[in-house]
C-alpha positions as CSV (number, residue, x, y, z in Angstrom):
1,M,41.5,114.9,122.0
2,A,41.2,114.5,118.3
3,S,41.7,111.1,116.8
4,S,44.8,112.5,114.6
5,T,46.4,113.7,117.9
6,R,45.8,110.3,119.6
7,Q,47.3,108.3,116.8
8,S,50.3,110.7,116.6
9,L,50.8,110.6,120.3
10,A,50.9,106.9,120.2
11,A,53.3,106.7,117.4
12,A,55.5,109.2,119.1
13,K,55.6,107.0,122.4
14,E,56.4,104.0,120.1
15,A,59.2,106.1,118.6
16,L,60.6,107.2,122.2
17,T,60.5,103.7,123.7
18,P,63.7,102.5,122.2
19,L,65.3,105.8,123.3
20,L,64.4,105.4,126.8
21,A,67.1,103.0,127.7
22,K,69.8,105.5,127.2
23,A,67.8,108.6,127.9
24,D,68.8,110.8,130.7
25,L,67.4,113.9,132.6
26,Q,69.4,116.2,130.0
27,F,67.3,114.7,127.4
28,A,64.2,115.2,129.3
29,S,65.1,118.7,130.1
30,E,65.7,119.7,126.3
31,L,62.4,118.1,125.5
32,F,60.8,120.5,128.0
33,D,62.8,123.3,126.5
34,V,61.3,122.6,123.2
35,A,57.9,122.5,124.3
36,S,58.2,125.7,126.3
37,A,59.6,127.5,123.2
38,M,56.7,126.2,121.1
39,A,54.3,127.1,124.0
40,V,55.4,131.1,123.7
41,S,55.7,131.3,120.1
42,T,52.3,131.0,118.0
43,Q,54.5,131.3,114.8
44,L,56.8,128.4,115.7
45,R,54.0,126.0,116.8
46,N,52.0,126.8,113.9
47,I,54.9,126.1,111.3
48,L,55.8,122.9,113.1
49,S,52.3,121.4,113.3
50,D,51.2,122.6,110.0
51,P,50.1,119.3,108.2
52,S,50.7,121.0,104.8
53,A,54.2,122.2,105.4
54,E,57.0,120.2,103.6
55,A,59.1,118.0,106.2
56,K,62.2,119.7,104.8
57,A,60.8,123.1,105.9
58,K,59.9,121.8,109.4
59,S,63.2,120.1,109.9
60,G,64.9,123.5,108.8
61,A,62.8,125.4,111.4
62,V,63.8,122.8,114.1
63,A,67.2,123.4,113.3
64,A,67.1,127.0,113.1
65,V,65.5,127.5,116.7
66,F,67.1,124.4,118.4
67,A,70.4,123.2,116.9
68,K,72.6,125.4,119.2
69,T,70.9,124.4,122.5
70,T,69.8,120.9,121.9
71,S,71.6,117.5,121.6
72,A,71.3,115.6,118.2
73,G,69.3,112.9,119.9
74,V,66.6,115.3,120.9
75,L,66.8,117.2,117.5
76,D,66.2,113.8,115.7
77,F,63.2,112.9,117.9
78,V,61.7,116.4,117.5
79,N,61.9,115.9,113.8
80,V,60.0,112.8,114.4
81,L,57.3,114.7,116.3
82,V,56.9,117.4,113.8
83,G,56.6,114.7,111.1
84,L,53.4,113.5,112.7
85,R,49.9,114.9,112.2
86,W,48.5,117.1,115.0
87,S,45.1,118.6,115.1
88,K,46.4,121.8,116.4
89,G,49.5,123.5,117.5
90,S,48.7,123.3,121.2
91,D,48.4,119.4,120.7
92,L,52.0,119.2,119.6
93,V,53.2,121.4,122.6
94,S,51.2,119.3,124.9
95,A,52.4,116.2,123.4
96,T,56.1,117.0,123.7
97,E,55.6,118.1,127.3
98,Q,53.9,114.8,128.2
99,L,56.7,112.8,126.4
100,A,59.2,114.7,128.5
101,V,57.4,113.5,131.7
102,H,57.1,110.0,130.4
103,T,61.0,110.2,129.9
104,V,61.5,111.4,133.5
105,A,59.3,108.6,134.7
106,A,61.2,106.1,132.8
107,I,64.6,107.3,134.3
108,A,62.8,107.3,137.7
109,A,61.9,103.7,137.2
110,K,65.3,102.6,136.3
111,N,66.6,104.3,139.2
112,K,63.9,102.6,141.5
113,N,62.3,105.7,142.8
114,L,59.3,106.1,140.7
115,A,56.9,105.7,143.7
116,Q,59.0,108.5,145.5
117,V,58.7,110.7,142.7
118,E,54.8,110.4,142.7
119,S,54.8,111.3,146.3
120,D,57.0,114.3,145.9
121,L,54.9,115.8,143.2
122,F,51.8,115.0,145.4
123,A,53.4,116.5,148.5
124,F,54.4,119.7,146.6
125,E,51.0,120.0,145.0
126,Q,49.4,119.9,148.4
127,A,51.8,122.2,150.0
128,I,50.8,124.8,147.7
129,E,47.1,124.2,147.9
130,S,47.1,124.6,151.6
131,D,49.3,127.7,151.6
132,Q,47.7,131.0,150.4
133,D,51.0,132.7,150.6
134,L,52.6,130.4,148.1
135,Q,49.6,130.5,145.9
136,L,50.0,134.3,145.8
137,A,53.8,134.1,145.2
138,F,53.6,131.7,142.3
139,S,50.6,133.6,140.8
140,D,52.2,136.8,141.1
141,K,52.6,138.4,137.4
142,Q,55.1,141.0,138.7
143,A,57.5,138.3,139.9
144,T,59.9,137.0,137.2
145,E,60.3,133.4,136.5
146,T,63.8,133.2,137.8
147,A,62.4,134.6,141.1
148,K,59.8,131.7,141.3
149,L,62.2,129.1,140.4
150,A,64.6,130.4,143.1
151,L,61.5,129.9,145.5
152,V,60.8,126.5,144.2
153,D,64.6,125.5,144.8
154,A,64.4,127.0,148.3
155,L,61.4,124.9,149.2
156,L,62.8,121.8,147.7
157,G,66.3,122.0,149.1
158,S,68.2,118.7,148.9
159,Q,65.0,116.7,149.9
160,V,63.9,115.3,146.7
161,S,65.4,113.4,143.9
162,A,66.9,114.9,140.7
163,E,63.8,113.7,138.7
164,S,61.3,115.1,141.1
165,A,63.1,118.5,141.1
166,L,63.0,118.7,137.3
167,L,59.3,117.8,137.3
168,I,58.6,120.4,139.8
169,R,60.6,123.0,138.3
170,Q,59.1,122.4,135.0
171,A,55.5,122.6,136.4
172,L,56.3,126.3,137.5
173,I,57.6,127.0,134.1
174,S,54.8,125.4,132.3
175,S,52.3,127.2,134.6
176,R,52.2,130.4,132.7
177,R,48.6,130.1,131.9
178,R,47.6,127.5,134.5
179,R,48.0,127.3,138.2
180,I,51.0,125.4,139.3
181,A,49.2,123.0,141.4
182,L,47.0,122.1,138.3
183,V,50.3,121.3,136.3
184,L,51.8,119.2,139.2
185,G,48.5,117.3,139.2
186,Q,48.7,116.6,135.7
187,F,52.5,115.6,135.7
188,G,51.6,113.4,138.7
189,K,48.8,111.6,136.7
190,L,51.3,111.1,133.8
191,V,53.9,109.6,136.2
192,S,51.1,107.3,137.8
193,A,50.0,106.1,134.3
194,Y,53.6,105.3,133.6
195,A,53.9,103.2,136.6
196,E,50.9,101.2,135.4
197,R,52.7,100.4,132.3
198,L,55.5,98.9,134.3
199,V,53.1,96.0,135.5
200,A,53.0,92.9,133.2
201,T,50.4,90.3,134.2
202,V,51.8,86.8,133.1
203,T,49.5,83.9,132.9
204,V,51.0,80.5,132.9
205,A,49.7,76.9,133.4
206,K,52.1,76.3,136.2
207,D,54.6,77.9,138.4
208,L,57.8,79.2,136.7
209,D,61.1,78.5,138.4
210,A,63.5,81.4,139.1
211,S,65.6,80.9,135.7
212,Q,62.4,81.0,133.7
213,L,61.0,84.1,135.5
214,E,64.5,85.8,134.8
215,R,64.6,84.9,131.2
216,L,61.0,86.2,130.7
217,A,61.8,89.4,132.4
218,K,64.9,90.0,130.1
219,V,62.6,89.3,127.0
220,L,59.8,91.6,128.0
221,S,62.3,94.3,129.2
222,A,64.0,94.2,125.8
223,S,60.6,94.3,124.0
224,Y,59.3,97.2,125.8
225,G,62.7,99.2,126.3
226,Q,62.1,99.2,130.1
227,S,62.1,96.8,133.2
228,L,58.7,95.4,134.1
229,K,57.4,94.2,137.2
230,L,55.9,90.8,136.6
231,N,52.6,89.6,138.3
232,I,52.4,85.9,137.8
233,E,49.2,84.1,137.7
234,V,48.7,80.3,137.5
235,D,45.8,79.2,135.4
236,P,46.0,75.5,134.3
237,S,43.2,76.1,131.8
238,I,45.6,77.7,129.2
239,L,47.3,74.3,129.0
240,G,50.8,75.6,128.3
241,G,52.6,78.6,127.0
242,V,52.2,82.1,128.4
243,R,49.9,84.8,128.1
244,V,51.2,88.4,128.9
245,Q,49.1,91.5,129.4
246,V,51.0,95.1,129.7
247,A,48.9,98.3,129.7
248,G,46.0,96.7,127.9
249,E,48.0,94.9,125.2
250,I,47.8,91.2,125.3
251,I,50.3,88.9,124.0
252,D,48.6,85.4,123.9
253,G,51.0,82.6,123.4
254,S,49.0,80.1,125.4
255,L,48.5,76.5,124.1
256,S,44.6,77.0,124.6
257,S,44.7,80.0,122.4
258,R,46.7,78.3,119.7
259,L,44.3,75.3,119.7
260,N,41.4,77.6,119.3
261,E,42.9,79.2,116.4
262,A,43.6,75.8,114.8
263,K,39.9,74.9,115.5
264,L,38.6,78.0,113.8
265,Q,40.9,77.5,110.7
266,L,39.6,73.9,110.4
267,A,35.9,75.1,110.8
């Protein structure tokens, strides 16, 4: 992945974070639809990912193609996406799809069934990989997408959550040039990656009481736009304050850190 695409994906995730609190599966589904439309149209994705194109021209293209079928919130977010710099059109498609999966994972986390979604994706992937008839059915170029989706629905029944069903159906739609099991595996990794982001390692000098833990959880959840699982570590050496680590990001408000900074300033 080129550096411009990495930077744009990070910026897009940052823009998406405050939207996740109110995002629903329709929001995610519409993002998937946008990604699918760009995937099948070389002209559209080239226009929307062209770094030399004016923002007004891009927003006009977004409105012309998606305004009738897409909510205002998704349109606004798509305009943010196309305003970023992508190394190639396929990166914009991939990023939009990843962000849709990210949104579904956030919704599943709010509904406290993220682990089940991970399990459902893996189970469906394994079911296909172990059944040659299913592999042939899903790879049959003569069969319509509608027929394949009907097969997915028949296999799923009412056994999985709405979040899992959306991701599995979308894996089929996204598998035009890829094996569905491969797409399911990729989606599963994205969901697992999101699960990792939900864990905050909090280092304190001494144990926190219940009210302190509750206040800290509320502050962190507001900052990250999602609920976080707190892993509390007690380390007297930090003297006081709090050090928080979430997905590689460290917020160091410990007393020992502030003292070290003061020493460096005085040196």
